[in-house]
C-alpha positions as CSV (number, residue, x, y, z in Angstrom):
1,M,127.9,132.2,81.8
2,K,128.7,129.5,84.8
3,T,130.7,131.6,87.6
4,C,133.6,130.0,88.3
5,Y,135.2,129.9,91.9
6,C,138.7,129.7,93.3
7,I,139.0,127.1,95.9
8,N,142.7,128.7,97.4
9,P,141.6,129.6,101.6
10,N,144.1,133.1,101.2
11,C,142.1,134.5,97.9
12,R,140.8,137.5,98.6
13,Q,137.9,137.3,95.7
14,P,137.3,133.8,95.0
15,D,134.5,135.0,93.3
16,H,136.4,137.5,90.3
17,P,134.4,138.2,87.6
18,D,136.7,137.6,85.6
19,N,137.4,134.0,86.6
20,S,134.1,133.0,84.6
21,S,135.3,133.6,81.7
22,P,135.2,130.1,79.4
23,N,139.2,130.8,79.1
24,S,140.1,131.7,82.2
25,R,142.8,129.4,83.3
26,Y,144.3,131.2,86.2
27,C,142.4,133.2,89.3
28,Y,142.8,137.0,88.1
29,S,142.8,137.8,92.4
30,C,145.5,135.1,93.4
31,G,146.4,132.9,90.3
32,S,145.6,129.6,91.3
33,E,144.4,126.9,88.9
34,L,140.8,127.3,88.3
35,L,140.8,123.9,86.0
36,L,141.2,121.3,89.0
37,N,142.6,118.0,88.4
38,G,142.5,119.0,84.8
39,K,138.3,118.5,84.3
40,Y,136.6,120.4,87.2
41,R,135.4,123.9,87.3
42,V,134.1,124.9,90.7
43,S,130.9,126.9,90.3
44,R,130.3,128.3,94.1
45,L,130.5,127.5,97.4
46,L,127.7,125.4,99.4
47,S,129.1,125.2,102.9
48,D,132.6,126.3,105.0
49,D,130.9,126.2,108.2
50,S,130.8,122.3,108.3
51,G,134.3,122.4,111.3
52,F,135.6,119.4,108.5
53,G,135.3,119.7,105.5
54,I,134.3,122.8,102.9
55,V,131.9,121.4,100.1
56,Y,131.7,123.1,96.6
57,E,129.4,122.7,93.9
58,V,131.9,121.8,90.4
59,F,131.1,121.0,87.3
60,Q,132.7,118.7,85.0
61,G,131.3,119.5,81.6
62,F,127.5,120.2,82.3
63,E,127.3,117.6,84.8
64,P,127.3,119.1,88.7
65,K,128.8,117.1,90.9
66,I,130.1,117.9,94.9
67,L,133.7,119.4,95.5
68,K,134.4,118.8,99.4
69,V,138.0,120.4,100.4
70,L,139.4,119.2,104.3
71,Q,139.5,122.1,106.2
72,R,143.6,123.1,106.3
73,R,143.5,123.8,109.9
74,W,142.6,119.8,109.6
75,N,145.7,119.4,107.4
76,K,148.4,118.1,110.4
77,Q,146.2,116.7,111.5
78,P,146.9,112.6,110.8
79,K,143.3,111.3,112.8
80,A,141.8,114.0,110.2
81,V,143.3,113.7,107.0
82,E,142.7,109.6,107.6
83,L,139.5,109.2,108.1
84,F,139.1,112.0,104.9
85,K,140.9,109.8,103.0
86,R,138.9,106.3,104.6
87,E,135.4,108.2,103.5
88,Y,136.7,108.3,100.0
89,E,137.9,104.4,100.0
90,V,134.9,103.2,101.4
91,L,132.6,105.0,99.2
92,L,134.6,103.9,96.4
93,T,134.4,100.5,97.0
94,L,130.5,100.8,97.6
95,T,130.2,102.7,94.3
96,H,131.8,99.9,92.6
97,E,129.6,97.3,94.1
98,N,126.6,100.0,92.8
99,V,125.1,100.1,96.2
100,K,122.3,102.3,96.8
101,G,121.5,104.4,99.5
102,I,125.3,106.7,99.4
103,P,126.4,109.3,97.5
104,Q,128.3,107.8,94.6
105,A,132.3,108.4,95.3
106,E,134.1,110.0,91.7
107,D,137.7,111.6,92.4
108,F,140.2,112.1,95.1
109,F,143.3,114.3,94.4
110,E,145.3,116.6,95.8
111,Y,145.5,120.3,94.6
112,E,148.2,123.0,95.1
113,P,146.8,126.8,95.5
114,R,149.6,128.8,94.3
115,D,151.2,130.6,97.4
116,E,149.6,127.9,99.6
117,K,149.8,123.9,101.1
118,S,148.7,121.1,99.0
119,L,144.9,120.8,100.1
120,Y,143.1,117.6,99.8
121,C,139.6,117.4,97.7
122,L,136.8,114.8,97.5
123,V,134.6,114.3,94.3
124,M,131.5,112.5,94.4
125,E,128.0,112.3,93.2
126,K,125.4,115.4,94.3
127,V,122.6,114.7,95.4
128,E,119.1,116.4,94.0
129,G,116.7,116.5,96.9
130,M,116.3,117.3,100.6
131,D,117.7,116.4,103.7
132,L,115.1,115.0,106.7
133,E,115.2,117.7,108.7
134,K,114.1,119.9,106.1
135,W,112.0,117.9,105.0
136,V,110.3,117.4,108.3
137,Q,110.3,120.9,108.9
138,Q,108.3,122.0,105.4
139,N,106.1,118.8,105.9
140,D,105.5,117.5,109.8
141,K,106.2,114.3,111.3
142,I,106.3,110.9,109.6
143,T,103.6,108.4,109.9
144,Q,104.5,105.0,111.4
145,R,104.3,103.4,107.7
146,Q,106.8,106.0,106.6
147,A,108.7,105.6,110.0
148,L,108.9,101.4,109.2
149,K,110.0,101.9,105.4
150,W,112.3,104.3,106.2
151,L,113.5,102.8,109.3
152,K,114.7,99.4,106.7
153,E,116.1,101.2,103.8
154,V,118.5,103.1,106.3
155,A,119.4,99.9,107.7
156,I,120.3,98.0,105.0
157,I,122.2,101.0,103.6
158,L,124.0,100.6,107.5
159,D,124.4,97.1,106.5
160,K,126.5,97.7,103.3
161,I,128.8,99.9,105.7
162,H,129.2,98.4,108.3
163,Q,130.2,94.8,106.2
164,H,133.3,96.8,105.2
165,N,134.2,97.2,109.2
166,W,133.1,101.2,108.3
167,F,130.4,102.3,110.9
168,H,128.9,106.5,110.0
169,R,129.2,108.0,113.7
170,D,127.3,111.0,112.8
171,I,123.4,110.0,111.1
172,K,120.9,112.1,112.0
173,P,118.2,113.7,110.1
174,A,120.4,116.9,108.4
175,N,122.6,113.6,106.8
176,I,120.0,111.8,105.5
177,M,118.8,113.3,101.7
178,L,115.4,112.0,100.1
179,R,116.1,112.1,96.3
180,N,113.6,113.7,94.1
181,S,113.1,110.4,93.5
182,G,112.2,109.1,96.5
183,E,115.2,106.8,97.5
184,L,117.1,107.7,101.0
185,V,120.7,108.6,100.8
186,L,122.8,108.7,103.6
187,I,125.8,111.3,103.7
188,D,128.2,112.8,105.7
189,F,128.5,116.3,104.7
190,G,125.8,119.3,105.0
191,T,125.5,122.3,104.0
192,A,124.2,124.2,106.1
193,R,125.3,122.3,109.5
194,E,125.4,124.9,112.4
195,E,128.8,124.5,115.0
196,T,125.8,124.6,117.8
197,Q,124.9,121.4,116.6
198,T,127.6,119.8,115.3
199,Y,131.6,120.4,117.0
200,Y,134.9,118.4,117.1
201,Q,135.8,116.6,120.3
202,K,139.4,117.2,121.1
203,M,141.9,115.3,123.2
204,E,145.6,115.3,123.6
205,G,146.3,118.8,122.8
206,Q,144.8,119.4,119.1
207,Q,144.0,115.4,117.9
208,L,140.9,114.9,116.5
209,T,139.5,111.9,118.2
210,G,135.9,112.0,117.7
211,I,132.5,113.5,116.2
212,V,129.8,115.0,118.3
213,S,126.0,115.9,117.2
214,T,124.2,116.9,119.7
215,G,121.4,115.0,120.5
216,Y,122.3,112.1,118.3
217,T,125.3,111.3,119.7
218,P,125.7,107.8,122.3
219,Y,127.0,108.7,125.2
220,E,130.2,106.0,124.6
221,Q,130.7,108.1,121.8
222,Q,130.9,111.4,123.3
223,N,134.3,110.0,125.3
224,G,135.7,108.7,122.2
225,Q,134.9,105.3,122.0
226,S,133.1,104.8,118.8
227,V,132.0,101.1,118.2
228,V,129.0,99.6,115.7
229,Q,125.8,100.3,118.1
230,S,126.7,104.3,118.1
231,D,125.1,104.4,114.7
232,F,122.0,102.2,116.3
233,F,121.6,105.6,118.8
234,A,122.0,108.0,116.5
235,L,119.5,105.9,114.3
236,G,116.9,105.6,116.8
237,R,117.6,109.4,118.0
238,T,116.6,110.8,114.5
239,F,113.6,108.3,114.5
240,V,112.1,110.5,117.5
241,Y,113.0,113.7,115.4
242,L,111.4,112.6,112.4
243,L,108.3,110.8,114.7
244,T,107.9,114.3,117.1
245,G,108.7,116.6,114.6
246,Q,111.2,117.7,117.6
247,H,114.9,117.6,118.7
248,P,115.8,114.9,121.5
249,T,117.4,117.7,123.4
250,S,114.2,119.5,123.8
251,M,112.5,116.2,125.2
252,Y,115.0,115.3,127.2
253,D,114.8,115.2,130.8
254,P,118.4,115.7,132.0
255,Y,117.9,115.1,136.5
256,K,116.0,111.8,135.5
257,D,118.5,111.2,132.2
258,L,115.0,110.6,130.2
259,L,114.1,111.4,127.2
260,H,110.4,111.9,127.0
261,W,109.1,111.4,123.5
262,R,106.7,108.9,122.8
263,Q,103.7,111.2,124.5
264,E,105.0,113.9,121.1
265,T,103.8,111.1,118.3
266,E,101.1,110.2,117.0
267,N,99.3,107.1,116.0
268,V,102.1,105.1,116.2
269,D,102.1,101.6,117.8
270,R,103.8,100.7,121.2
271,P,106.0,98.3,119.4
272,L,107.6,100.3,117.1
273,L,107.7,102.6,120.2
274,D,109.6,99.8,122.0
275,F,112.0,99.1,118.7
276,I,113.4,102.6,118.5
277,D,114.0,103.0,122.1
278,G,115.6,99.6,122.4
279,L,118.0,101.5,119.2
280,M,118.8,103.9,121.9
281,A,119.4,102.1,125.0
282,K,122.6,103.6,127.1
283,F,124.4,100.5,127.1
284,P,126.0,99.7,123.2
285,Q,125.7,95.6,124.9
286,D,121.6,96.4,124.9
287,R,121.2,97.9,121.7
288,P,121.0,95.3,119.0
289,N,124.2,93.4,117.6
290,N,124.5,94.1,113.8
291,T,121.9,95.4,111.3
292,G,120.9,92.2,110.0
293,I,119.0,91.9,113.1
294,I,117.5,95.1,113.2
295,I,116.4,94.1,109.6
296,R,115.2,90.9,110.6
297,D,113.0,92.3,113.7
298,L,111.7,95.3,111.2
299,D,110.4,92.7,109.2
300,N,108.8,90.9,112.2
301,L,107.8,93.9,113.6
302,S,105.9,95.0,110.1
303,Q,104.4,91.8,109.6
304,K,102.9,92.2,113.8
305,L,101.2,95.7,112.8
306,Q,99.5,93.9,109.9
307,T,97.5,92.1,112.1
308,N,95.3,92.1,114.7
309,S,95.2,89.0,117.1
310,S,96.5,91.8,119.7
311,R,94.1,93.8,119.1
312,V,91.1,92.3,120.7
313,S,91.0,94.3,123.9
314,L,91.1,97.3,121.8
315,V,88.2,96.4,119.4
316,K,86.1,95.8,122.7
317,K,86.9,99.0,123.9
318,L,85.7,100.3,120.1
319,L,82.4,98.5,121.2
320,T,81.7,100.3,124.5
321,S,83.0,103.7,123.5
322,T,80.4,103.4,121.0
323,Q,77.6,101.3,122.0
324,E,74.9,104.5,121.9
325,L,75.7,104.4,118.3
326,V,76.4,100.6,117.5
327,T,72.9,99.6,118.7
328,Q,71.0,102.4,116.6
329,R,72.8,101.1,113.7
330,V,71.3,97.9,114.6
331,S,68.6,98.9,115.1
332,L,68.2,100.2,111.6
333,G,69.4,96.7,110.1
334,T,66.9,94.5,107.7
335,S,65.6,91.1,109.1
336,D,66.6,89.4,106.0
337,P,70.2,88.6,106.5
338,T,71.0,87.6,102.8
339,R,70.4,91.5,101.7
340,Q,71.4,92.9,105.4
341,V,75.4,91.1,103.8
342,N,75.0,92.6,100.2
343,N,74.2,96.3,101.4
344,N,77.0,96.4,103.2
345,I,79.3,95.5,101.0
346,N,83.0,97.4,100.7
347,L,82.9,98.2,96.6
348,T,86.5,99.7,95.3
349,K,84.9,101.9,92.9
350,T,86.1,104.8,90.1
351,V,84.1,108.0,90.9
352,S,84.6,111.5,89.3
353,G,87.7,112.8,87.0
354,G,89.1,112.3,83.8
355,M,92.1,112.2,81.6
356,L,93.4,115.7,80.9
357,E,96.1,115.3,78.4
358,K,99.5,117.6,77.8
359,T,100.7,117.7,74.2
360,R,104.7,116.9,74.8
361,N,108.3,117.3,73.3
362,K,108.3,119.7,70.1
363,L,112.1,119.1,71.0
364,I,114.3,121.5,68.9
365,I,117.9,119.6,68.1
366,G,120.1,121.3,66.0
367,G,117.5,121.9,63.0
368,G,115.2,119.2,63.8
369,V,111.8,118.7,65.7
370,V,111.6,115.4,67.6
371,V,107.6,114.7,68.8
372,L,106.9,112.6,71.2
373,A,104.0,112.3,73.2
374,L,103.6,110.8,76.6
375,V,100.3,110.3,78.8
376,W,100.7,111.6,82.2
377,F,98.6,111.0,86.1
378,L,97.3,113.9,87.9
379,G,97.4,114.5,91.3
380,D,99.8,113.4,93.8
381,Y,103.6,113.9,92.5
382,N,106.1,111.2,92.4
383,L,108.5,110.5,90.0
384,G,105.1,111.7,87.9
385,F,101.4,112.5,88.0
386,G,100.0,110.0,90.6
387,W,96.5,109.5,91.7
388,I,93.5,112.2,93.1
389,R,91.5,111.8,96.3
390,G,88.2,111.0,95.8
391,N,85.3,111.3,98.2
392,S,83.2,108.0,99.0
393,E,80.5,107.2,97.5
394,Q,77.2,106.1,98.4
395,V,75.7,103.6,95.7
396,G,72.0,102.5,96.5
397,E,73.2,100.7,100.0
398,L,76.7,99.7,99.1
399,E,79.2,101.7,101.0
400,N,81.8,102.4,98.1
401,S,84.9,104.2,97.8
402,A,87.5,105.2,95.1
403,S,91.1,102.8,95.9
404,V,93.9,102.1,93.9
405,G,96.7,100.5,95.3
406,G,95.9,101.6,98.6
407,I,95.3,105.1,97.7
408,E,92.4,107.0,97.5
409,N,91.5,108.6,93.9
410,A,89.2,110.2,91.6
411,G,89.1,107.0,89.2
412,N,92.6,107.7,87.0
413,T,92.3,110.8,85.7
414,E,94.7,111.4,83.2
415,I,96.3,114.5,81.6
416,E,97.3,115.2,78.5
417,T,100.3,118.4,77.7
418,V,101.4,120.4,75.3
419,Q,105.3,120.1,75.9
420,N,108.3,121.7,74.7
421,G,107.6,125.2,72.8
422,S,109.0,125.2,68.9
423,G,112.1,126.9,69.3
424,Q,111.1,130.3,67.8
425,G,111.6,132.8,70.9
426,N,112.5,136.5,70.4
427,Q,116.2,135.9,70.2
428,S,117.6,139.8,69.9
429,G,120.8,140.3,71.8
430,N,122.8,137.5,72.4
431,G,120.4,135.4,70.8
432,G,123.0,132.5,69.5
433,D,123.9,132.0,73.3
434,A,120.7,131.9,74.7
435,N,119.8,129.6,71.7
436,A,122.7,127.2,72.3
437,Y,121.7,127.0,75.8
438,Y,117.8,126.1,74.9
439,E,119.6,123.3,72.7
440,Q,121.3,122.0,75.0
441,G,118.6,122.2,77.8
442,N,116.3,120.1,75.3
443,L,118.7,117.2,75.0
444,Y,119.4,117.3,78.8
445,R,115.6,117.5,78.9
446,E,115.3,114.8,76.2
447,Q,117.3,112.3,78.8
448,E,115.5,113.2,81.8
449,N,117.9,114.9,83.3
450,Y,115.9,117.3,85.0
451,E,117.7,119.7,86.8
452,S,120.7,120.2,83.8
453,A,118.2,121.0,81.6
454,I,116.5,124.1,84.0
455,E,119.8,124.9,84.2
456,Q,120.4,125.2,80.7
457,Y,117.2,127.1,80.3
458,T,117.8,129.6,83.1
459,L,121.0,130.8,81.3
460,A,118.4,131.2,77.7
461,V,116.6,133.3,79.8
462,E,119.1,135.4,81.3
463,I,120.6,136.3,78.7
464,N,117.2,137.1,76.6
465,P,114.8,137.6,79.4
466,D,111.9,138.1,76.4
467,F,112.8,134.3,75.4
468,A,109.0,132.9,75.6
469,D,110.3,128.7,74.3
470,A,112.5,128.7,77.0
471,Y,110.1,130.2,79.8
472,Y,108.1,127.4,78.3
473,N,110.0,124.1,78.4
474,R,111.9,125.1,81.9
475,G,107.9,125.2,82.9
476,L,108.0,121.6,81.9
477,T,110.8,120.1,83.5
478,Y,109.6,122.1,86.5
479,A,106.3,119.8,86.3
480,D,108.2,116.8,85.4
481,L,109.5,117.1,88.9
482,G,106.4,118.3,90.4
483,L,107.5,121.5,91.3
484,D,103.9,123.5,90.3
485,D,104.5,127.0,91.7
486,Q,107.6,127.1,89.6
487,A,105.9,125.9,86.7
488,I,103.2,127.7,87.0
489,A,105.2,130.8,87.4
490,D,107.5,129.8,84.3
491,Y,104.1,128.8,82.1
492,T,102.9,133.0,83.2
493,R,105.5,134.4,81.8
494,T,105.4,132.8,78.7
495,I,102.1,134.1,78.5
496,E,103.4,137.6,79.5
497,I,105.8,137.4,76.5
498,D,102.9,135.4,74.0
499,P,99.7,136.0,75.5
500,E,98.2,133.6,72.6
501,Y,101.2,130.9,73.6
502,L,98.3,128.2,73.9
503,D,99.9,125.7,75.3
504,A,101.0,127.8,77.9
505,Y,97.3,127.9,79.0
506,N,96.9,124.6,78.6
507,N,99.1,123.3,80.9
508,R,98.9,125.6,83.9
509,G,95.5,124.9,83.6
510,I,97.0,121.4,84.1
511,I,98.5,122.1,87.6
512,F,95.7,124.6,88.8
513,A,93.5,121.6,88.2
514,N,96.7,119.4,89.9
515,L,96.1,122.1,92.7
516,Q,92.4,121.8,92.9
517,E,92.1,125.0,91.8
518,Y,89.7,124.1,89.1
519,E,88.0,127.6,88.1
520,K,91.3,129.1,87.6
521,A,92.2,125.5,85.2
522,I,88.7,126.4,83.6
523,T,89.5,130.1,82.9
524,D,92.9,129.2,80.7
525,Y,91.4,126.3,79.2
526,M,88.7,128.4,78.1
527,K,91.0,131.1,77.2
528,V,92.5,128.4,74.5
529,I,88.9,127.5,73.4
530,S,88.0,130.9,73.1
531,S,91.3,131.4,70.6
532,D,91.1,127.9,68.9
533,P,87.9,125.8,69.2
534,D,89.3,123.2,67.6
535,Y,91.8,123.1,69.9
536,V,91.1,119.2,71.5
537,L,93.2,118.9,74.1
538,A,91.8,121.9,75.9
539,H,87.8,120.5,75.2
540,N,89.1,117.3,77.1
541,N,90.9,119.1,80.2
542,L,88.0,120.9,80.5
543,G,85.5,118.4,80.8
544,V,88.2,117.2,83.7
545,A,87.9,120.1,85.5
546,Y,83.9,120.4,85.5
547,D,84.2,116.9,86.4
548,S,86.3,117.5,89.6
549,L,84.0,119.9,90.3
550,G,80.6,117.7,90.4
551,R,79.3,119.1,86.7
552,F,79.0,116.0,85.5
553,R,77.1,117.2,82.0
554,D,79.2,119.9,81.7
555,A,81.7,117.5,81.6
556,I,80.2,115.3,78.9
557,A,79.8,118.2,76.7
558,S,83.3,118.8,77.1
559,Y,84.0,115.0,76.2
560,T,81.6,114.9,73.3
561,R,82.9,117.7,72.1
562,A,87.0,116.6,71.6
563,I,85.0,113.4,70.3
564,E,83.1,115.7,67.7
565,L,86.5,117.0,66.9
566,N,88.5,113.7,67.1
567,P,86.0,111.1,66.3
568,G,89.5,108.8,67.7
569,Y,89.8,110.2,70.7
570,G,90.1,107.1,72.8
571,L,90.8,109.0,76.3
572,A,88.2,111.4,75.4
573,Y,85.5,108.5,75.4
574,N,87.2,107.0,79.0
575,N,86.7,109.9,80.6
576,R,83.1,110.5,79.4
577,A,82.7,106.8,80.5
578,I,83.9,107.9,84.1
579,S,81.1,111.1,83.7
580,H,78.6,109.1,83.3
581,G,79.2,106.4,85.8
582,S,79.2,109.2,88.6
583,L,75.8,109.5,86.8
584,E,75.0,106.6,87.9
585,Q,74.4,106.0,83.3
586,Y,76.1,102.6,83.5
587,N,74.8,101.3,80.1
588,E,76.7,104.6,78.7
589,A,79.3,104.4,80.5
590,I,79.7,101.2,79.2
591,R,78.9,101.9,76.0
592,D,82.2,104.4,76.3
593,H,84.4,102.2,78.1
594,T,83.8,99.5,74.7
595,R,84.9,102.7,72.5
596,A,87.8,103.6,74.1
597,I,88.9,99.9,74.1
598,E,88.2,99.7,70.1
599,F,90.2,102.8,69.8
600,N,93.2,100.8,71.7
601,F,93.0,102.9,75.3
602,V,93.5,99.7,77.0
603,S,94.7,99.3,80.1
604,A,93.5,97.5,83.4
605,D,91.5,100.7,84.7
606,V,89.6,100.4,81.8
607,Y,88.4,97.0,81.8
608,F,88.1,97.6,85.9
609,R,86.0,100.3,85.7
610,R,83.8,98.6,82.9
611,G,83.3,95.4,85.3
612,N,82.2,97.9,87.4
613,A,79.7,99.6,85.5
614,Y,78.5,95.8,84.6
615,R,78.3,95.2,88.5
616,N,76.3,98.2,89.0
617,L,73.6,96.6,87.1
618,G,74.0,93.1,88.0
619,S,75.8,91.7,85.4
620,H,78.0,89.8,87.7
621,E,79.3,87.0,85.2
622,S,80.4,90.2,82.7
623,A,82.1,92.1,85.5
624,I,84.2,89.1,86.5
625,A,85.2,89.0,82.8
626,D,86.2,91.9,83.1
627,Y,87.9,92.2,86.2
628,T,89.8,88.8,85.4
629,R,90.7,91.1,81.7
630,A,92.4,94.0,84.1
631,I,94.2,91.2,86.6
632,E,95.4,89.7,83.2
633,L,96.6,93.3,82.7
634,E,98.3,94.2,86.5
635,A,98.7,91.3,88.1
636,S,99.3,93.7,90.9
637,H,95.3,95.6,90.6
638,A,94.2,95.2,94.2
639,D,91.2,96.5,93.3
640,A,90.1,94.0,90.5
641,Y,90.6,91.3,93.1
642,N,88.5,93.2,96.0
643,N,85.2,93.9,93.3
644,R,85.7,90.4,91.5
645,G,85.4,89.0,95.0
646,I,82.3,91.1,95.3
647,S,80.7,89.7,92.2
648,H,81.6,86.1,93.1
649,Y,80.2,86.3,96.6
650,S,77.5,88.1,94.4
651,L,76.6,84.6,91.9
652,G,76.9,82.6,95.8
653,Q,80.8,81.6,94.9
654,N,81.9,82.0,98.8
655,Q,85.3,80.3,98.1
656,R,85.9,82.2,94.9
657,A,85.2,85.5,96.8
658,I,88.0,84.6,99.8
659,A,90.4,83.8,96.9
660,D,90.1,87.4,96.1
661,Y,89.8,89.2,99.1
662,T,93.1,86.8,100.3
663,R,95.1,88.0,97.4
664,A,94.0,91.6,97.5
665,I,95.4,92.0,101.5
666,E,98.4,90.5,100.2
667,L,99.0,93.1,97.8
668,I,97.8,95.6,100.6
669,P,98.2,94.5,103.9
670,D,95.9,97.5,105.2
671,Y,92.7,97.1,102.5
672,A,90.3,97.6,105.0
673,H,87.3,96.8,102.6
674,S,88.7,93.4,101.9
675,F,89.4,92.4,105.6
676,Y,85.8,93.3,105.8
677,N,84.2,91.5,102.9
678,L,86.2,88.8,104.0
679,G,84.2,89.1,107.6
680,L,81.2,88.9,106.0
681,V,81.8,85.9,103.5
682,Y,82.9,84.3,106.9
683,R,79.9,85.2,109.1
684,D,77.7,83.7,106.3
685,Q,79.5,80.7,106.4
686,G,79.2,80.2,110.6
687,D,82.7,80.9,111.3
688,I,82.4,83.5,113.9
689,N,85.8,83.5,114.7
690,N,87.2,84.5,111.6
691,A,84.5,87.0,111.1
692,L,85.2,88.5,114.1
693,E,89.2,88.9,113.3
694,H,88.9,90.1,110.3
695,L,85.9,92.9,111.2
696,G,88.1,93.9,114.2
697,Q,91.0,94.6,111.3
698,A,88.8,96.4,109.5
699,A,87.2,98.4,112.2
700,L,90.6,99.4,113.5
701,L,92.0,99.9,109.8
702,Y,89.2,102.6,109.0
703,Q,89.4,104.1,112.1
704,Q,93.3,104.7,111.4
705,Q,92.3,105.8,108.1
706,G,89.8,107.9,109.3
707,D,86.6,106.6,107.0
708,T,84.3,107.1,109.7
709,N,81.4,105.2,107.7
710,S,83.2,102.4,106.8
711,Y,84.3,102.7,110.8
712,Q,81.2,102.1,111.8
713,N,80.0,99.5,110.0
714,A,82.2,97.3,111.0
715,I,81.7,98.1,115.0
716,G,78.2,97.2,113.7
717,E,79.1,93.8,112.6
718,I,80.6,93.2,115.2
719,A,78.0,94.3,117.7
720,K,75.6,92.1,116.1
721,L,77.7,89.1,116.3
722,S,78.6,89.6,120.0
723,L,74.8,88.9,120.6
724,N,75.1,85.3,119.0
């Protein structure tokens, strides 16, 4: 049963237990109405120490929202009331314009508690996610690439706000939220704001004239004179925190009035440091004039940082500092220049891993069963499962690394999971109520409203602690959100209630595999298979775990068993092909990829991997045909362009190779392999300047990406060219 909270400031027991009855209209403690504005019920207090507003969570039906109530000490202050109303008006305007990056405005009204003056209330969207202050505390400081991306996102949000002649005045990490879906949202309230960090400046008696956040607010705003450039100062200070992980005040020298922050960053280029210092200039007139200039300069800055025209001196330093190593590598080179080129081509190649399967969505809706199927990717979560990282491999003398979209991966490993329990859990006690919450959770889950689904499943297990299916479905939903620990806990609880709940073992194994705890994953899959030897998905998933441990022959045996049980199982053919490729059994890999395609397991990556197998056998025409088909299916497949360029190069089709490498770089501007490969083509054509430029860029990117072997290859090529 959802709690109900009274917002009367004089209520002695706002969380009176009888308030939570669905039929309660008035607070049992003070008599104030509990249904605000005829539609909102307050569930809990989120923050009462923000200094300006009190923040609550409210529900309109089953949908959570944020209620912000102006503290009554400010009700008589015209400036405070004006700011509070203006916030709603601007948010409402931006909401109607469908501006992303702000909490959506819902409602504004006055509420009269019993025996108390009216309270000003603002209702807005509840942003599900984490503020950037907490994000850095949990994840460490951000990278340069992330800083450029987030800077532009916030600048675009500010641009929309500034267009309405309104500025934020309190930008800081705690006031920028990162949605669970990955987008930034600028907010101006906090659920855990500290008085030591935010206070309200008073002038002329008790009149509110300005908002100050220590370390982030510029000088003019501290003196009550906010201007549009005040937001830019706070934006710069925010990214000082994000790039260093330290509060600006901890790096401030009061004697020299200087912020010593640059040395606390890692791998951040000087142009970006200069840009942020420009945002934080002491005087407003020395900062950018408007957000349009900031966005333009960020675009130019991103482009500048992606080129190497200004880094020739750095390449020379790298050559000097690694001269001994460079000399050694040159001495190992072959005298045949054509052979030497081919041996140093950087090839993107799929390595170990397969696709795990997860059976989804036996949704109980009323009395009906809806069965859905979905394939997810195993690895780094965003909105679903992404890629897992694979190690670089050496095939012959070709340098190979697995890379899709610029992210190292283990060969498009997919998982299949078992989703949504049958609803047949123990319904003892208040079984009817528990099942109602469970069914409502399933409806929310079908709508991909995962937070609300979790809330309903939680209510179900609170009523019936032995409701296995509710734990199971909540575990699935946590997995959807990338909350691995919570998902494992719910699958484990499901198994404690029902030790033969095989789907829970299978899905817990998938989470363990996602965490690279492969032995635990294998234990769970083996439990499934020992209880049900014909459980096809577990055989497939066991194969993926074996493959991830380098046990390729065991993986092949597991995939083979899955195929024996289901001869039309295209996914298992695909996964077995990947393991064959890892063993350099390219003919077998081609055969299995072809069978996967015949069984309609078709994707750009299947053709890409089969193309790699053909290329490894020297069948470049067939490889080119498969890479071309991959590109037709996925126009942004940079790896297919890179590898097709390699096959063109091997056939002496240099102009086509240049076109493919160039397109790969357009898709992924820091694609080091394509820069390297372009350098080799230009070298063969006698265009030494272009060769040095692209090999130098490759060396710098390899160094930044921590790819030592490829970096040394590039340095070796540069050293040889410098002798010509």
